[in-house]
C-alpha positions as CSV (number, residue, x, y, z in Angstrom):
1,M,152.4,61.9,101.3
2,T,151.3,65.2,102.5
3,E,151.2,66.2,106.0
4,S,146.9,66.6,105.3
5,E,146.8,63.1,103.7
6,N,148.7,61.5,106.5
7,N,146.4,63.1,109.2
8,L,143.1,61.8,106.5
9,N,145.0,58.4,107.1
10,T,144.7,58.2,110.9
11,K,141.2,59.8,111.4
12,T,137.9,58.3,111.1
13,F,135.0,59.9,109.9
14,P,131.1,58.6,109.7
15,D,128.8,57.8,106.8
16,F,127.6,61.1,106.9
17,N,123.5,61.9,105.8
18,F,124.2,65.5,105.3
19,A,120.7,66.0,104.2
20,E,118.7,64.4,106.8
21,G,120.9,66.3,109.5
22,E,124.3,65.9,110.7
23,L,126.4,68.3,113.5
24,L,129.9,68.8,112.8
25,L,132.3,69.8,115.9
26,I,134.7,71.9,113.9
27,N,138.2,73.7,115.2
28,K,137.9,77.2,114.0
29,P,141.0,78.9,112.3
30,Y,142.6,81.8,113.4
31,Q,141.4,85.1,111.4
32,W,138.6,82.5,109.7
33,T,134.9,84.2,110.6
34,S,132.5,81.6,111.3
35,F,130.7,82.1,108.2
36,D,134.2,81.2,106.2
37,V,133.9,78.0,108.1
38,V,130.4,77.3,106.9
39,G,131.0,78.8,103.1
40,K,133.8,76.2,103.0
41,I,131.9,73.4,104.6
42,R,129.0,74.1,102.3
43,N,131.1,74.4,98.9
44,S,132.5,71.0,99.8
45,L,129.1,69.7,99.8
46,K,128.5,70.7,96.1
47,P,126.4,69.7,93.7
48,L,124.3,69.0,96.9
49,K,121.9,71.6,98.4
50,V,122.3,71.3,101.9
51,K,121.8,74.1,104.1
52,V,124.9,74.7,106.8
53,G,124.4,77.1,109.4
54,H,126.6,77.6,112.7
55,A,125.5,77.4,116.3
56,G,127.2,80.3,117.8
57,T,129.7,82.9,116.6
58,L,133.4,83.0,117.5
59,D,135.6,86.1,116.8
60,P,137.8,85.6,113.7
61,L,140.8,86.6,116.3
62,A,139.3,83.6,118.1
63,T,139.8,79.5,117.8
64,G,138.0,76.5,119.1
65,L,135.1,74.6,119.0
66,L,132.3,75.9,116.4
67,I,129.1,73.9,116.4
68,L,128.0,73.4,112.6
69,C,124.4,72.0,111.4
70,T,123.3,70.7,108.3
71,G,120.2,69.7,106.8
72,K,117.0,69.0,108.9
73,L,119.1,69.8,111.9
74,T,119.7,73.1,111.1
75,K,115.9,73.7,112.7
76,Q,117.8,73.1,116.3
77,I,120.5,75.7,115.8
78,D,119.1,77.6,118.5
79,T,119.1,74.7,121.0
80,F,122.6,74.0,120.5
81,Q,123.3,77.8,120.7
82,A,121.9,78.6,123.8
83,E,124.0,76.3,125.8
84,E,126.6,77.1,128.4
85,K,130.2,78.0,127.0
86,E,133.5,77.1,128.2
87,Y,136.8,79.3,127.4
88,T,140.5,79.7,127.7
89,G,143.0,82.6,126.9
90,T,145.3,85.2,127.6
91,M,144.6,88.5,128.2
92,I,147.2,91.7,128.2
93,L,147.3,94.0,131.3
94,G,148.7,97.5,131.2
95,A,147.3,98.4,128.1
96,S,143.9,98.7,126.5
97,T,142.5,98.8,122.5
98,P,139.1,100.4,121.1
99,S,138.0,96.3,120.1
100,F,139.2,95.1,123.7
101,D,141.3,92.6,121.7
102,M,144.4,92.7,119.1
103,E,142.1,93.7,116.0
104,T,143.3,97.2,117.1
105,V,146.2,98.9,118.3
106,V,147.0,100.1,121.8
107,D,145.1,103.3,122.6
108,E,146.2,103.5,126.4
109,E,149.0,102.4,128.4
110,Y,149.0,101.5,132.4
111,P,151.6,101.0,134.5
112,L,151.8,97.7,136.1
113,D,153.6,98.7,139.4
114,G,152.0,97.9,142.4
115,L,149.5,95.3,140.6
116,T,150.1,92.5,142.6
117,E,149.0,88.9,142.3
118,E,146.5,88.7,145.1
119,A,144.8,91.7,143.3
120,I,144.4,90.1,140.2
121,Y,143.0,86.8,141.6
122,A,140.3,88.6,143.8
123,A,139.6,91.1,140.8
124,T,137.5,88.3,139.3
125,A,134.5,88.1,142.1
126,P,132.6,90.9,140.7
127,F,132.5,88.7,137.6
128,T,130.8,85.7,138.8
129,G,127.5,85.0,138.9
130,D,124.8,87.2,137.0
131,I,126.0,90.5,136.0
132,Q,125.8,93.4,133.7
133,Q,127.8,93.8,130.4
134,Y,127.9,96.5,127.6
135,P,129.1,94.2,123.9
136,P,132.1,95.6,122.1
137,A,131.5,98.5,119.9
138,H,133.6,96.5,117.4
139,S,131.3,93.3,117.4
140,A,128.5,92.0,115.3
141,V,125.6,93.1,117.4
142,K,123.1,94.7,114.8
143,V,121.6,98.2,115.6
144,N,119.0,99.7,113.1
145,G,119.9,96.7,110.7
146,E,124.0,97.1,110.3
147,R,126.7,95.7,112.4
148,L,128.6,97.7,115.1
149,Y,131.9,96.8,113.8
150,V,130.9,98.4,110.4
151,K,129.8,101.8,112.4
152,A,132.9,101.6,114.4
153,R,135.1,101.3,111.5
154,R,133.5,104.7,110.0
155,G,134.3,106.3,113.5
156,E,130.6,106.5,114.2
157,E,129.6,106.5,117.9
158,T,126.7,103.7,118.8
159,E,124.7,103.5,122.3
160,L,125.5,100.6,123.4
161,R,122.7,98.5,125.6
162,L,123.4,96.6,128.6
163,R,122.8,92.9,128.2
164,F,122.4,90.5,131.1
165,V,124.4,87.1,131.4
166,T,125.4,84.5,133.9
167,V,129.6,83.5,134.1
168,S,129.5,80.2,136.3
169,A,133.6,80.2,136.8
170,F,136.1,82.8,136.1
171,E,139.4,81.4,137.0
172,I,143.1,83.1,136.8
173,T,145.4,80.2,135.9
174,R,148.4,82.0,135.3
175,I,150.1,85.1,135.9
176,A,153.5,86.2,133.8
177,L,152.9,90.1,133.6
178,P,152.1,91.6,131.4
179,E,150.1,88.3,130.3
180,V,147.5,86.5,132.8
181,D,145.9,83.2,131.4
182,F,142.4,82.5,132.5
183,R,139.4,79.9,132.2
184,I,135.8,81.4,131.9
185,V,132.5,79.4,132.0
186,C,129.5,81.5,131.0
187,S,126.1,81.4,129.3
188,K,125.0,82.5,125.4
189,G,126.0,86.0,124.7
190,T,128.5,86.5,127.0
191,Y,131.3,89.0,125.2
192,I,134.9,87.6,126.4
193,R,136.5,90.7,125.5
194,S,134.0,92.9,127.0
195,L,134.5,90.9,130.4
196,I,138.1,91.0,130.2
197,S,138.0,94.9,129.6
198,D,136.1,95.4,132.4
199,F,138.3,93.1,134.7
200,G,141.6,95.7,133.8
201,K,139.1,98.9,134.9
202,Q,138.3,96.9,138.0
203,L,142.0,96.8,138.6
204,N,142.1,100.5,137.5
205,N,144.4,99.2,135.1
206,G,143.8,98.6,131.3
207,A,143.1,94.8,129.8
208,Y,142.5,93.4,126.5
209,L,142.2,90.1,125.1
210,S,145.4,88.6,123.0
211,V,144.1,85.0,122.9
212,L,141.1,82.9,123.0
213,T,139.8,79.6,122.6
214,R,136.1,78.1,123.1
215,T,137.1,74.6,124.4
216,R,133.5,73.7,125.4
217,S,129.7,74.4,124.2
218,G,127.0,72.0,126.2
219,N,128.2,68.5,126.2
220,F,130.6,68.8,123.3
221,L,134.3,69.5,123.3
222,L,136.8,70.7,121.4
223,E,138.9,67.5,121.6
224,N,136.3,65.8,119.3
225,A,136.4,68.7,116.6
226,Y,137.4,68.0,112.8
227,E,139.9,70.5,111.7
228,V,138.7,72.0,108.5
229,A,140.9,70.8,106.2
230,D,140.7,67.3,107.5
231,L,136.7,67.4,106.8
232,V,137.3,68.8,103.5
233,A,139.8,66.6,102.2
234,H,138.0,63.7,103.0
235,L,134.9,65.2,101.7
236,R,136.5,65.9,98.2
237,S,137.9,62.5,98.3
238,K,134.4,60.8,98.8
239,K,133.3,62.8,95.5
240,E,136.4,61.6,93.5
241,L,135.6,57.4,94.3
242,P,135.3,55.7,91.1
243,V,131.2,55.1,90.8
244,A,130.5,51.2,90.1
245,P,129.0,50.6,86.6
246,A,125.5,50.1,86.1
247,A,124.5,46.5,85.8
248,P,123.8,45.2,82.1
249,Q,119.9,44.9,81.4
250,I,118.9,41.2,80.9
């Protein structure tokens, strides 16, 4: 028995009605785009022609809770997307990257000498409450109909627009320089990469994101999410069940 089959045997799935509408909690894998997950689930539902969409993008290098809606429930995607989000992750101090994460290589390094734990804890204060931030140049934000990351990869500079977001919690949970772990609770549209980059500047240093996991969206928790492989295996197994023969005509 394979590991996937073993996991399948220990996981209980409800009787889905995808056309009427299902809300699926998915643990997005590392290096998958949010659209990769949508496509995988949509393909697993064929030949059913069912709408599938996600309620809030996660960057490819992030993992964690991705909410998918199917069928008639896709009309409520904006409602789910507007919910408060919670993230945990790790930043690297003493360096910066153009993308503010590990998608691009380090372009500047900074000394960590004299950087105290007290200063690191204190630097979170300016980033709680209602704040302004610029989206990363390497992001999915559209400018004139084109994603910013497409322009950035061509080496083009684009004027970024400030956005207003709310950060209700920014906690430092571990310091082991150059690594610093954190927990952030924030509003829709907050770019954690930008927050971490600005945090480094607040310390007169550099910082970029190395690990990010979305642990909550509204009242939905990552611990209740399906693994993509488990859900796909379940959906495929339902297709392979033998169909009972039709009752004989009398």
